[in-house]
C-alpha positions as CSV (number, residue, x, y, z in Angstrom):
1,M,0.0,0.0,0.0
2,S,1.4,3.3,-1.0
3,R,2.1,6.1,1.5
4,G,-0.5,8.4,-0.2
5,L,-3.3,5.8,-0.2
6,R,-2.7,4.9,3.4
7,K,-2.8,8.6,4.4
8,N,-6.1,9.2,2.6
9,L,-7.8,6.1,4.1
10,I,-6.9,7.0,7.7
11,S,-8.0,10.6,7.2
12,L,-11.3,9.4,5.6
13,A,-12.0,6.9,8.4
14,V,-11.6,9.6,11.1
15,A,-13.7,12.1,9.2
16,L,-16.5,9.5,8.8
17,M,-16.4,8.7,12.6
18,I,-16.8,12.4,13.4
19,L,-19.7,12.8,10.9
20,A,-21.4,9.7,12.3
21,G,-21.2,11.1,15.8
22,A,-22.7,14.4,14.6
23,M,-25.5,12.6,12.9
24,F,-26.2,10.5,16.1
25,T,-26.3,13.7,18.2
26,A,-28.6,15.4,15.6
27,S,-31.0,12.4,15.7
28,V,-31.1,12.6,19.5
29,E,-32.0,16.3,19.1
30,Y,-34.7,15.4,16.5
31,R,-36.3,12.8,18.8
32,S,-36.2,15.2,21.7
33,N,-38.0,17.9,19.7
34,V,-40.7,15.5,18.6
35,S,-41.1,14.3,22.2
36,Q,-41.4,17.9,23.4
37,Q,-44.0,18.6,20.7
38,K,-46.0,15.6,21.9
39,Q,-45.7,16.7,25.5
40,D,-46.8,20.3,24.6
41,L,-49.8,19.0,22.8
42,E,-50.6,16.5,25.5
43,D,-50.5,19.4,28.1
44,S,-52.9,21.3,25.9
45,L,-55.2,18.3,25.5
46,E,-55.1,17.8,29.3
47,V,-56.4,21.4,29.7
48,V,-59.2,20.7,27.2
49,K,-60.0,17.4,29.0
50,S,-60.1,19.1,32.4
51,N,-62.3,21.8,30.9
52,W,-64.7,19.2,29.5
53,E,-64.9,17.4,32.8
54,N,-65.3,20.7,34.8
55,I,-67.9,22.2,32.4
56,I,-70.0,19.0,32.2
57,E,-69.6,17.9,35.8
58,A,-70.0,21.4,37.3
59,R,-73.1,22.0,35.3
60,V,-74.6,18.6,35.8
61,L,-74.3,19.1,39.6
62,G,-77.2,21.4,39.0
63,L,-79.2,18.5,37.7
64,K,-78.9,16.8,41.2
65,G,-80.2,20.0,42.8
66,L,-83.1,20.1,40.4
67,I,-83.8,16.4,41.0
68,S,-83.8,16.9,44.7
69,Y,-86.1,19.9,44.3
70,V,-88.6,17.9,42.3
71,E,-88.5,15.0,44.8
72,L,-89.3,17.5,47.6
73,H,-91.8,19.5,45.6
74,P,-93.6,17.0,43.2
75,N,-96.5,19.4,42.6
76,F,-94.6,22.4,41.5
77,T,-95.9,24.9,38.9
78,Q,-94.2,26.3,35.8
79,Q,-93.5,29.5,37.7
80,E,-91.9,27.7,40.6
81,Y,-89.9,25.6,38.2
82,E,-88.7,28.7,36.4
83,A,-87.8,30.4,39.7
84,F,-85.6,27.4,40.6
85,A,-84.2,26.7,37.2
86,K,-83.4,30.4,36.7
87,G,-80.7,30.3,39.4
88,L,-79.1,27.2,37.7
89,Y,-79.3,28.7,34.3
90,E,-77.9,32.2,35.1
91,S,-74.9,30.6,36.8
92,Q,-73.7,28.7,33.7
93,N,-72.0,31.5,31.7
94,Q,-74.2,31.2,28.7
95,I,-73.0,27.7,27.9
96,V,-76.3,26.1,28.9
97,T,-79.1,26.9,26.4
98,N,-81.9,25.3,28.4
99,I,-82.8,23.2,31.4
100,A,-85.7,20.8,30.7
101,L,-87.8,18.4,32.8
102,L,-89.6,15.5,31.2
103,K,-92.4,13.6,32.8
104,D,-91.9,10.1,31.6
105,T,-90.5,11.0,28.1
106,T,-92.5,14.2,27.4
107,V,-91.1,17.7,27.8
108,T,-93.2,19.2,30.6
109,Y,-91.1,22.1,31.9
110,V,-88.3,24.1,30.2
111,Y,-86.2,27.2,31.0
112,P,-85.8,29.7,29.4
113,Y,-89.5,29.3,28.5
114,N,-90.0,31.8,25.7
115,I,-87.3,30.6,23.3
116,N,-88.0,26.9,24.1
117,R,-91.7,26.9,24.5
118,L,-92.2,24.9,21.2
119,A,-90.6,21.9,23.0
120,I,-93.3,21.8,25.7
121,G,-95.5,18.7,25.2
122,R,-93.2,17.0,22.7
123,D,-92.7,13.3,23.4
124,L,-89.0,12.9,22.8
125,A,-89.4,9.1,22.7
126,L,-91.0,9.7,19.2
127,E,-88.3,12.0,17.9
128,E,-86.0,10.3,15.5
129,G,-82.8,11.9,16.7
130,Q,-83.4,11.5,20.4
131,R,-85.7,8.6,21.1
132,N,-83.0,6.0,21.6
133,F,-81.1,8.0,24.2
134,I,-84.5,8.9,25.9
135,R,-85.4,5.3,26.2
136,Y,-81.9,4.3,27.3
137,T,-82.2,6.7,30.3
138,K,-85.7,5.5,31.1
139,N,-84.9,1.8,30.8
140,T,-81.4,1.7,32.5
141,R,-82.0,4.5,35.1
142,K,-78.6,5.9,34.1
143,S,-77.3,9.3,33.2
144,I,-76.1,9.7,29.6
145,M,-74.5,12.4,27.4
146,D,-75.1,12.7,23.6
147,A,-73.5,15.0,21.1
148,P,-74.0,16.5,18.7
149,V,-77.8,16.4,18.9
150,E,-80.3,18.1,16.5
151,L,-82.6,19.9,18.9
152,I,-86.3,19.9,18.3
153,Q,-86.4,23.6,18.8
154,G,-83.6,24.1,16.2
155,G,-79.9,24.1,16.4
156,V,-77.3,21.7,17.6
157,G,-76.5,20.9,21.2
158,I,-74.8,18.7,23.7
159,V,-77.4,17.0,25.9
160,V,-76.9,15.5,29.4
161,R,-79.8,13.5,30.8
162,S,-80.3,12.1,34.2
163,P,-83.3,9.9,35.4
164,L,-85.6,11.3,38.1
165,M,-86.9,8.7,40.6
166,M,-89.8,9.2,42.8
167,E,-90.1,6.7,45.7
168,G,-87.9,4.2,43.9
169,E,-89.9,4.3,40.6
170,Y,-89.0,6.0,37.4
171,W,-90.8,9.4,37.2
172,G,-89.1,11.2,34.4
173,Q,-85.9,12.9,33.3
174,V,-84.0,16.2,33.7
175,S,-81.6,17.5,31.1
176,F,-79.1,20.2,30.5
177,V,-78.6,21.3,26.9
178,F,-75.2,22.9,26.2
179,D,-74.6,25.1,23.3
180,Y,-72.6,22.9,20.9
181,Y,-70.2,25.6,19.6
182,A,-70.0,27.6,22.9
183,A,-69.0,24.4,24.7
184,L,-66.3,23.6,22.1
185,Q,-65.0,27.2,22.3
186,T,-65.0,27.2,26.1
187,T,-63.1,24.0,26.5
188,G,-60.4,25.4,24.2
189,M,-60.8,22.8,21.4
190,L,-61.3,25.4,18.7
191,D,-58.1,27.2,19.8
192,L,-56.2,24.0,19.0
193,D,-57.9,23.7,15.7
194,R,-55.6,26.2,14.0
195,E,-52.4,24.2,14.1
196,N,-53.6,20.7,15.0
197,R,-55.8,17.9,13.8
198,I,-58.3,17.3,16.6
199,Q,-61.0,14.7,17.0
200,L,-63.4,14.0,20.0
201,T,-65.3,10.7,20.0
202,F,-67.2,8.5,22.4
203,I,-68.5,5.0,22.5
204,N,-72.2,5.1,22.0
205,P,-73.7,3.1,24.9
206,L,-76.7,2.1,22.8
207,N,-74.7,0.1,20.2
208,G,-71.1,0.1,21.3
209,K,-70.0,1.9,18.1
210,L,-67.7,4.9,17.9
211,K,-69.4,8.3,17.4
212,T,-67.6,11.5,16.6
213,V,-68.5,14.6,18.6
214,W,-66.3,17.0,16.7
215,S,-63.4,16.6,14.2
216,N,-61.5,18.9,11.8
217,Y,-60.2,16.1,9.5
218,E,-61.4,12.9,7.7
219,E,-58.3,10.7,7.1
220,P,-56.9,8.6,10.0
221,L,-54.1,9.9,12.2
222,T,-50.7,8.3,12.6
223,D,-49.2,8.3,16.1
224,P,-51.7,10.8,17.7
225,V,-51.7,12.0,21.3
226,I,-54.7,10.5,23.0
227,K,-56.6,11.6,26.1
228,S,-59.4,9.6,27.8
229,I,-62.4,11.5,29.2
230,R,-64.9,9.7,31.4
231,L,-68.2,11.5,32.0
232,Y,-70.9,9.4,33.7
233,D,-71.6,6.4,31.4
234,T,-69.9,8.1,28.5
235,S,-66.3,7.1,27.6
236,M,-64.7,9.8,25.4
237,K,-61.4,9.9,23.5
238,L,-59.6,13.1,22.5
239,Y,-57.1,12.7,19.7
240,G,-54.6,15.3,18.5
241,M,-51.5,15.8,16.3
242,P,-50.0,18.7,14.3
243,K,-51.5,19.3,10.9
244,E,-48.0,19.1,9.3
245,G,-47.1,15.9,11.4
246,W,-44.4,15.6,14.0
247,N,-41.3,17.6,13.0
248,G,-38.1,17.5,15.1
249,L,-36.2,19.9,12.9
250,S,-34.7,22.9,14.7
251,Q,-31.8,25.3,14.6
252,L,-29.9,23.2,17.0
253,F,-30.5,20.1,14.8
254,Y,-29.1,21.9,11.7
255,F,-26.3,23.4,13.7
256,I,-25.2,20.0,14.9
257,L,-25.3,18.5,11.4
258,I,-23.4,21.5,9.8
259,T,-20.9,21.6,12.6
260,G,-20.3,17.8,12.3
261,L,-19.9,18.1,8.6
262,L,-17.4,20.9,9.0
263,L,-15.5,19.1,11.7
264,S,-15.5,16.0,9.5
265,V,-14.1,17.8,6.5
266,A,-11.6,19.7,8.7
267,S,-10.4,16.6,10.5
268,F,-10.0,14.8,7.1
269,F,-7.7,17.5,5.8
270,A,-6.1,18.2,9.1
271,L,-5.2,14.5,9.7
272,R,-4.1,14.1,6.1
273,Q,-1.9,17.1,6.5
274,L,-0.6,15.8,9.9
275,I,0.4,12.5,8.3
276,T,2.1,14.4,5.5
277,V,3.9,16.5,8.0
278,K,5.0,13.5,10.0
279,D,6.3,11.9,6.8
280,Q,8.2,15.1,6.1
281,L,9.4,15.5,9.7
282,Q,12.8,14.4,9.0
283,E,13.0,16.3,5.8
284,N,11.9,19.7,7.0
285,Q,11.5,21.0,10.6
286,L,9.9,24.2,9.3
287,T,7.1,22.2,7.7
288,I,6.5,20.5,11.1
289,R,6.1,23.8,12.9
290,E,3.6,25.0,10.2
291,A,1.6,21.8,10.6
292,N,1.5,22.3,14.3
293,E,0.1,25.8,13.8
294,R,-2.6,24.5,11.5
295,L,-3.5,21.8,14.1
296,Q,-3.8,24.4,16.8
297,N,-6.1,26.5,14.7
298,A,-8.3,23.5,14.2
299,N,-8.2,22.8,17.9
300,D,-9.4,26.4,18.6
301,E,-12.3,25.9,16.2
302,L,-13.2,22.7,18.0
303,E,-13.1,24.5,21.4
304,A,-15.4,27.2,19.9
305,T,-17.7,24.6,18.7
306,I,-17.7,23.0,22.2
307,H,-18.5,26.4,23.8
308,Q,-21.5,26.7,21.4
309,L,-22.7,23.2,22.4
310,V,-22.5,24.2,26.1
311,A,-24.5,27.3,25.3
312,S,-27.1,25.2,23.5
313,E,-27.3,22.9,26.5
314,K,-28.0,25.9,28.8
315,G,-30.8,27.0,26.5
316,L,-32.3,23.5,26.6
317,K,-32.2,23.6,30.4
318,E,-34.0,26.9,30.4
319,Q,-36.7,25.5,28.1
320,Y,-37.1,22.6,30.5
321,Q,-37.6,25.0,33.5
322,E,-40.2,26.9,31.5
323,I,-42.1,23.6,30.8
324,K,-42.0,22.8,34.6
325,K,-43.5,26.2,35.3
326,Q,-46.3,25.5,32.8
327,E,-47.0,22.2,34.5
328,E,-47.2,23.9,37.9
329,T,-49.7,26.5,36.4
330,I,-51.9,23.7,35.0
331,Q,-51.9,22.0,38.3
332,F,-52.8,25.3,40.0
333,M,-55.7,25.8,37.6
334,A,-57.0,22.3,38.1
335,E,-57.5,22.6,41.9
336,R,-58.2,26.3,42.4
337,D,-61.3,28.5,42.0
338,P,-60.4,31.1,39.2
339,L,-62.2,34.0,40.9
340,T,-60.9,33.7,44.5
341,E,-57.9,31.4,44.0
342,L,-59.1,29.3,46.9
343,Y,-59.2,25.5,46.6
344,N,-62.2,24.3,44.7
345,R,-64.7,21.5,45.2
346,R,-62.5,19.0,43.3
347,K,-59.6,19.7,45.7
348,M,-61.9,19.4,48.7
349,V,-63.1,15.9,47.5
350,E,-59.4,14.8,47.3
351,V,-58.6,16.2,50.8
352,L,-61.7,14.5,52.3
353,K,-60.9,11.3,50.6
354,D,-57.4,11.2,52.2
355,I,-58.9,12.2,55.6
356,F,-61.5,9.4,55.4
357,Q,-58.9,6.8,54.4
358,S,-56.6,7.8,57.2
359,G,-59.5,7.6,59.7
360,D,-58.9,11.1,61.1
361,S,-61.6,13.2,62.8
362,G,-62.5,16.8,61.9
363,A,-65.2,19.4,61.3
364,M,-66.7,21.1,58.2
365,L,-68.1,24.6,58.3
366,L,-70.4,25.5,55.4
367,L,-70.8,29.3,55.0
368,D,-73.4,31.0,52.8
369,I,-73.4,34.8,52.4
370,D,-76.6,36.3,53.6
371,N,-78.8,38.1,51.0
372,F,-76.1,37.6,48.3
373,K,-78.8,37.3,45.6
374,D,-80.0,40.7,46.5
375,I,-76.5,42.1,46.3
376,N,-76.1,40.6,42.8
377,D,-79.5,41.8,41.6
378,S,-79.1,45.4,43.0
379,Q,-75.3,46.0,42.4
380,G,-74.5,43.7,39.5
381,H,-72.4,40.6,39.2
382,V,-69.1,42.5,38.9
383,F,-69.8,44.0,42.3
384,G,-70.9,40.5,43.6
385,D,-67.5,39.1,42.5
386,R,-65.7,41.8,44.5
387,V,-67.8,40.7,47.6
388,L,-66.8,37.1,47.0
389,R,-63.1,38.0,46.8
390,E,-63.3,40.1,50.0
391,V,-65.0,37.2,51.9
392,A,-62.4,34.8,50.5
393,E,-59.6,37.0,51.8
394,V,-61.1,37.1,55.3
395,L,-61.6,33.3,55.4
396,L,-58.1,32.7,54.1
397,E,-56.7,34.9,56.8
398,S,-58.5,32.9,59.4
399,A,-57.5,29.5,58.0
400,R,-54.5,28.9,60.3
401,D,-53.1,25.7,61.9
402,N,-55.2,22.7,60.8
403,W,-57.9,24.8,58.9
404,S,-58.3,24.8,55.1
405,V,-60.7,27.0,53.1
406,F,-62.5,26.1,49.8
407,R,-65.0,27.8,47.5
408,L,-67.7,25.4,46.3
409,G,-69.3,27.8,43.9
410,G,-71.8,30.7,44.0
411,D,-71.7,32.2,47.5
412,E,-70.9,29.0,49.4
413,F,-67.6,28.4,51.1
414,V,-66.2,25.6,53.3
415,L,-63.7,25.7,56.2
416,L,-62.3,22.2,56.9
417,Y,-60.7,21.3,60.2
418,Q,-58.5,18.2,60.5
419,G,-58.2,17.1,64.1
420,E,-60.4,16.4,67.1
421,P,-63.5,18.7,66.5
422,D,-63.6,20.5,69.9
423,L,-66.8,22.5,70.2
424,K,-65.1,25.4,71.9
425,L,-62.6,25.6,69.1
426,I,-65.4,25.6,66.5
427,E,-67.3,28.3,68.4
428,E,-64.3,30.5,68.6
429,K,-63.6,30.1,64.9
430,T,-67.1,30.9,63.8
431,E,-67.2,34.0,66.1
432,E,-63.9,35.1,64.6
433,I,-65.1,34.7,61.1
434,R,-68.4,36.6,61.7
435,R,-66.5,39.4,63.6
436,E,-63.8,39.7,60.9
437,L,-66.4,39.8,58.1
438,I,-68.2,42.7,59.8
439,V,-65.1,44.8,60.5
440,G,-62.7,43.5,57.8
441,T,-64.7,43.9,54.6
442,K,-64.3,47.1,52.7
443,V,-66.5,46.7,49.7
444,E,-68.2,50.1,48.9
445,H,-72.0,50.3,49.7
446,L,-71.7,47.2,51.9
447,M,-69.1,48.2,54.5
448,N,-69.8,46.4,57.8
449,H,-72.9,44.7,56.3
450,I,-71.6,41.4,55.0
451,T,-72.8,38.5,57.1
452,V,-72.9,34.8,56.7
453,S,-75.0,31.9,58.0
454,I,-72.9,28.9,59.0
455,G,-73.7,25.2,59.3
456,V,-71.3,22.9,61.2
457,V,-70.9,19.1,61.0
458,R,-68.3,16.9,62.6
459,F,-66.9,13.7,61.2
460,P,-67.1,10.8,61.5
461,R,-69.9,11.7,64.0
462,D,-72.2,13.2,61.4
463,G,-71.2,11.2,58.3
464,Y,-68.6,9.0,56.6
465,T,-68.9,10.4,53.1
466,M,-68.8,13.9,51.5
467,E,-72.4,13.6,50.4
468,E,-73.6,12.9,54.0
469,L,-71.6,15.7,55.4
470,M,-72.7,18.2,52.8
471,I,-76.4,17.3,53.2
472,R,-76.2,17.7,57.0
473,A,-74.1,20.9,56.8
474,D,-76.6,22.3,54.4
475,I,-79.5,21.5,56.7
476,A,-77.7,23.2,59.6
477,M,-76.8,26.2,57.5
478,Y,-80.4,26.7,56.4
479,T,-81.5,26.3,60.0
480,A,-79.2,29.3,60.8
481,K,-80.8,31.3,58.0
482,R,-84.3,30.5,59.2
483,A,-83.3,31.5,62.7
484,G,-82.6,35.1,61.5
485,K,-79.3,34.8,59.5
486,N,-75.8,35.9,60.7
487,Q,-75.8,32.8,62.9
488,C,-74.0,29.5,63.3
489,Q,-75.8,26.2,63.9
490,L,-74.2,22.9,64.9
491,F,-76.0,20.0,63.2
492,R,-78.3,17.9,65.4
493,E,-80.3,14.9,64.3
494,E,-83.5,16.6,65.3
495,M,-82.8,19.1,62.6
496,I,-83.6,16.4,60.0
497,Q,-86.9,15.9,61.8
498,D,-87.6,19.6,61.8
499,F,-86.6,19.7,58.1
500,E,-89.0,16.8,57.3
501,R,-91.7,18.5,59.4
502,K,-91.4,21.7,57.4
503,I,-91.5,19.7,54.2
504,H,-94.7,17.9,55.4
505,I,-96.3,21.3,56.3
506,E,-95.3,22.8,53.0
507,R,-96.8,19.8,51.1
508,Q,-100.0,20.1,53.2
509,L,-100.1,23.8,52.5
510,R,-99.7,23.3,48.8
511,K,-102.4,20.7,48.9
512,S,-104.8,23.0,50.8
513,L,-104.1,25.8,48.3
514,E,-104.7,23.5,45.3
515,E,-107.8,21.9,46.7
516,Q,-109.2,25.2,48.0
517,S,-109.5,23.8,51.5
518,L,-108.1,27.0,53.2
519,Y,-110.7,29.0,55.1
520,L,-110.9,32.2,57.1
521,L,-112.2,32.9,60.6
522,Y,-113.1,36.4,61.8
523,Q,-112.4,37.8,65.3
524,P,-114.2,41.0,66.2
525,V,-112.3,44.1,67.6
526,V,-114.5,46.2,69.9
527,T,-114.4,49.7,71.3
528,A,-113.1,49.8,74.8
529,E,-115.8,52.0,76.2
530,T,-119.0,50.5,74.6
531,G,-118.0,47.0,73.5
532,E,-119.4,47.8,70.0
533,I,-117.8,45.9,67.1
534,R,-115.5,48.3,65.2
535,Y,-114.0,45.8,62.8
536,F,-113.0,42.1,62.3
537,E,-109.6,40.6,61.8
538,A,-109.4,37.8,59.2
539,L,-107.4,34.8,60.5
540,L,-106.3,32.0,58.1
541,R,-106.7,28.3,58.8
542,M,-105.9,25.1,57.0
543,G,-108.7,22.6,56.5
544,D,-108.7,18.9,57.6
545,N,-105.5,19.0,59.7
546,S,-104.3,20.2,63.1
547,I,-101.4,22.4,61.8
548,S,-101.6,25.8,63.6
549,P,-100.9,29.1,61.9
550,G,-97.9,29.4,64.1
551,E,-96.4,26.5,62.2
552,F,-97.6,26.9,58.6
553,I,-97.3,30.7,58.3
554,P,-93.4,30.7,58.8
555,V,-93.2,27.8,56.3
556,A,-95.3,29.7,53.8
557,E,-92.9,32.7,54.3
558,E,-89.7,30.5,53.7
559,S,-91.1,28.6,50.7
560,G,-92.6,31.6,49.0
561,L,-96.1,30.2,49.2
562,I,-97.1,33.2,51.3
563,L,-97.6,35.1,48.0
564,P,-100.3,32.8,46.4
565,V,-101.8,32.3,49.9
566,G,-101.9,36.0,50.5
567,E,-103.6,36.5,47.1
568,W,-106.2,33.9,48.1
569,V,-106.9,35.7,51.4
570,I,-107.3,39.1,49.6
571,R,-109.8,37.7,47.1
572,R,-111.7,35.8,49.8
573,V,-112.0,38.8,52.2
574,V,-113.2,41.1,49.5
575,Q,-115.6,38.5,48.2
576,Q,-116.9,38.0,51.8
577,L,-117.5,41.7,52.2
578,K,-119.5,41.6,48.9
579,E,-121.6,38.7,50.1
580,W,-122.4,40.5,53.4
581,E,-123.3,43.6,51.5
582,E,-125.6,41.7,49.1
583,A,-127.3,40.1,52.2
584,G,-128.2,43.6,53.4
585,L,-125.9,43.7,56.4
586,S,-124.2,46.8,57.8
587,L,-120.6,46.3,56.9
588,R,-117.6,46.6,59.2
589,P,-114.0,46.8,58.0
590,V,-111.9,43.6,57.8
591,A,-108.2,43.6,58.7
592,I,-105.9,41.5,56.5
593,N,-102.4,40.4,57.7
594,I,-99.8,41.2,55.1
595,S,-96.3,39.7,55.3
596,P,-93.0,41.6,54.6
597,R,-92.5,39.4,51.5
598,Q,-95.8,40.6,50.1
599,V,-94.9,44.2,50.8
600,R,-91.6,43.7,49.0
601,G,-93.4,42.0,46.1
602,K,-95.7,45.0,45.7
603,S,-98.1,43.1,43.5
604,F,-100.5,42.5,46.5
605,A,-101.4,46.2,46.5
606,A,-102.4,46.1,42.8
607,L,-104.5,42.9,43.4
608,L,-106.2,44.5,46.4
609,H,-107.3,47.6,44.4
610,Q,-108.4,45.4,41.5
611,E,-110.6,43.2,43.8
612,L,-112.1,46.2,45.6
613,E,-113.0,47.8,42.2
614,R,-114.3,44.6,40.7
615,N,-116.6,44.0,43.7
616,Q,-117.5,47.7,44.2
617,I,-116.3,47.7,47.8
618,S,-115.0,50.9,49.3
619,T,-111.4,51.0,50.6
620,E,-112.7,52.1,54.0
621,F,-113.7,48.5,54.6
622,I,-110.2,47.1,54.3
623,E,-107.4,47.4,56.8
624,V,-103.9,46.1,56.3
625,E,-101.9,44.7,59.3
626,I,-98.1,44.7,59.1
627,T,-95.3,43.8,61.5
628,E,-92.0,45.6,62.4
629,T,-90.1,43.1,60.2
630,V,-91.0,45.3,57.1
631,L,-88.1,47.5,58.4
632,L,-85.5,44.7,58.0
633,E,-84.9,45.0,54.3
634,G,-85.8,47.6,51.6
635,V,-87.1,50.2,54.2
636,D,-87.6,53.1,51.8
637,E,-89.3,50.9,49.1
638,N,-91.6,49.3,51.7
639,I,-92.6,52.6,53.2
640,Q,-93.5,53.9,49.8
641,V,-95.8,50.9,49.1
642,L,-97.5,51.6,52.5
643,E,-97.8,55.3,51.7
644,D,-99.5,54.5,48.4
645,L,-102.0,52.3,50.3
646,R,-102.8,55.0,52.8
647,N,-103.2,57.6,50.1
648,R,-105.8,55.4,48.5
649,G,-107.8,55.3,51.7
650,I,-106.7,52.0,53.1
651,S,-106.0,52.0,56.9
652,I,-102.7,50.4,58.1
653,A,-102.1,48.9,61.5
654,L,-98.8,47.9,63.1
655,D,-99.3,44.4,64.6
656,D,-97.3,42.7,67.4
657,F,-96.0,45.9,68.9
658,G,-93.5,45.2,71.6
659,T,-92.1,42.0,70.3
660,G,-89.6,43.3,67.7
661,Y,-87.5,46.5,67.8
662,S,-89.8,47.9,70.5
663,S,-88.6,51.3,69.3
664,L,-90.9,54.4,69.1
665,N,-88.6,56.1,66.7
666,Y,-89.9,54.4,63.5
667,L,-93.5,55.3,64.6
668,T,-92.8,58.9,63.5
669,Y,-92.4,57.9,59.9
670,L,-94.4,54.7,59.4
671,P,-97.8,55.5,57.7
672,V,-99.9,53.6,60.2
673,S,-103.1,54.7,62.0
674,K,-103.3,51.9,64.6
675,I,-100.9,50.2,67.0
676,K,-101.7,46.7,68.1
677,L,-100.2,46.0,71.6
678,D,-99.0,42.4,71.6
679,K,-100.5,40.1,74.3
680,T,-97.2,39.3,75.9
681,M,-96.3,42.9,76.4
682,K,-99.8,43.7,77.7
683,D,-99.5,40.7,80.2
684,R,-96.1,41.9,81.4
685,V,-97.3,45.4,82.0
686,L,-100.4,44.4,83.9
687,A,-98.7,41.6,85.9
688,F,-96.1,44.0,87.3
689,G,-98.6,46.8,88.0
690,K,-97.1,49.2,85.4
691,E,-100.4,50.9,84.6
692,R,-98.7,54.3,84.7
693,A,-96.2,53.2,82.1
694,L,-99.1,51.8,80.0
695,K,-100.8,55.2,80.3
696,S,-97.7,57.0,79.2
697,L,-97.4,54.7,76.2
698,I,-101.0,55.2,75.2
699,D,-100.7,59.0,75.6
700,L,-97.6,59.0,73.4
701,I,-99.4,57.0,70.7
702,H,-102.4,59.3,70.9
703,G,-100.0,62.2,70.6
704,L,-98.8,60.7,67.3
705,D,-102.5,60.7,66.2
706,M,-102.8,56.9,66.3
707,E,-105.3,54.5,68.0
708,I,-104.1,51.6,70.2
709,V,-105.6,48.1,70.2
710,A,-104.9,45.6,73.0
711,E,-104.9,41.9,72.0
712,G,-105.5,38.8,74.0
713,I,-108.1,40.2,76.4
714,E,-109.5,37.3,78.5
715,S,-110.9,38.9,81.7
716,Q,-113.2,41.8,82.7
717,Q,-110.5,43.2,85.0
718,E,-108.0,43.5,82.0
719,S,-110.8,45.2,80.0
720,R,-111.6,47.7,82.7
721,I,-107.9,48.6,83.4
722,L,-107.1,49.1,79.7
723,A,-110.3,51.2,79.1
724,S,-109.5,53.3,82.2
725,Q,-106.0,54.0,80.8
726,G,-107.4,55.3,77.5
727,C,-107.0,52.2,75.3
728,D,-109.2,52.7,72.2
729,L,-109.9,49.1,71.1
730,L,-109.9,45.6,72.6
731,Q,-109.6,42.1,71.0
732,G,-109.8,38.7,72.7
733,Y,-111.7,35.7,73.8
734,L,-113.5,37.8,76.5
735,F,-115.6,39.3,73.6
736,S,-115.4,36.5,71.1
737,P,-113.1,33.8,69.7
738,P,-112.5,33.7,66.0
739,V,-115.8,32.7,64.3
740,T,-116.9,31.6,60.9
741,A,-118.3,34.0,58.2
742,E,-121.8,32.8,59.0
743,E,-121.4,33.6,62.8
744,A,-119.8,37.0,61.9
745,A,-122.8,37.7,59.7
746,K,-125.1,37.1,62.7
747,M,-123.1,39.6,64.7
748,L,-123.5,42.2,62.0
749,A,-127.2,41.5,61.8
750,G,-127.4,42.5,65.4
């Protein structure tokens, strides 16, 4: 082998080895880039998956509330359904298009009504596009999701259906209909559509076949990223890959290849030259020195290349750190409420699951902001969001030691304590929260006026699952609200009995209202001096049961039934006056008790005037009795309603004086002409011989140009004392118990 050929072969072998190393390094860079692309797309698909699960699961939780409401109120009206469904609908950020309730398989109730009213009465079991899924939910008693669905009222939607059981038997279905394109936009799928091929499919539970929810391509994908989504009985698959395919080419990839090629060529010529220099070493020392210089230059170039590779490695590390930060952000979004940044319901489920598995004890405090709906309605949702953030800051500040704070949604928050649930500790915590909310919130227009009602449960004493604890905490919280709000109630088993008792009373009241079995009794009010009947007070009773007004009137207030019941009373009283007039009797005025909720509703005044005009009865024969509670909310608006009544000639009396604020200040601006002294206050004054104080009170009321009525008169001695002190009118069993309309007519006849 000649010296020249040997020199060339050695140089070529070394050059090829360097080039092979560069190509291997470039291939590693290529695979790394492809892997990073897949990871980025997988992270994006994970966000879309979480959004799907959060959107569907969070909204479908409302179905459970609607199902519970129907189970408790099986005889509800369209108006009541709309009142309940409205709260669910308006909290869904315009993703939900309607909320429907089907009796069996027929659309019976829907909200919003106007834009969906054509669906009412349609039997979906007969609709070609929906009947199979309707029958599936009916036959299997399982929830199901279908998309896309051609809606009978037009358009395309995503439909989630859940069966509604009544006493263990199938009763019907409730459904949320999501706007198809709004849901796709909200989950972020349409944002990925620009650069990626995306497909969302699910296995149709009816036939086990694959059904496409949405796709932006037709041909099959090769090596896609896949995410599984499980929603109720629906198994979904989310596929994705770049539209141009996986591409690992980058500047660093080309740099490595070019650098390797240059080094390969340089090494070939450098080594070939080195060999030449070695061969000529003995011939010329000068040539050796020149070869050494060229070799040093090549070495400098190699060091520069190494420095560039080190810089590239630093850049790759920085990219890795950025990816880690993005992962932390995604994790934060998955377990945090976006408005308040508190832990969300999903995180609370995880925490409780760990606590239950470890067998630890603890306590749960369910907090609900008092009158938050009024705040939203009067100030707007932006202002309401500010209130929620203020409350969240106060709760977070109080969540020390073993306490954690969560926002469940709406205006509901939870404080979770892990440890032995000491009652003194819980009481101190609730007092601290209520105190800090009053002095620590700085939202304009509401400074020092934000209060909460709190329900407390302890575990495992009150439950072993989140569902049990939430139900009992909810009952305790609503007990606090019924007790006057801004209170804390510890769950007790008898609360369930009280709750069931109120449900029973509400059902009986609805039944009496529907069957027209309510009736009125009339108790006369007489003048103190002569005993002559001045007017009657109409007293409501429920037929065919022993439920007293003291029980069913508060239930009517809480449930909203006081409005239709109040309308019935107004119509019946005016009708009774008309009947007495047609019978030729000398009429006396009749007093009607009006609740604060009726005053706030304002519609009762219009109905009263309408009924008086229709029956041709003068306003002088109607008196309205109110209580001091009209001053709790909307004082200016309520007083204006009462002023309008008085200007129309209707007398107004203040009932139960002495049981509420017991303040004479508001008597100077309330448009009332009579004060009814409550029996308990009258008894206390007479029992302690405070006739002079009674005389002073009567003189003061007379000075305000008002009459005073004493209730609960049962003895001649009480009658004489009150008459001697200047009391104008008396009412009680001494003169007459409440009597029927027929017996009252006999009194009028003389």
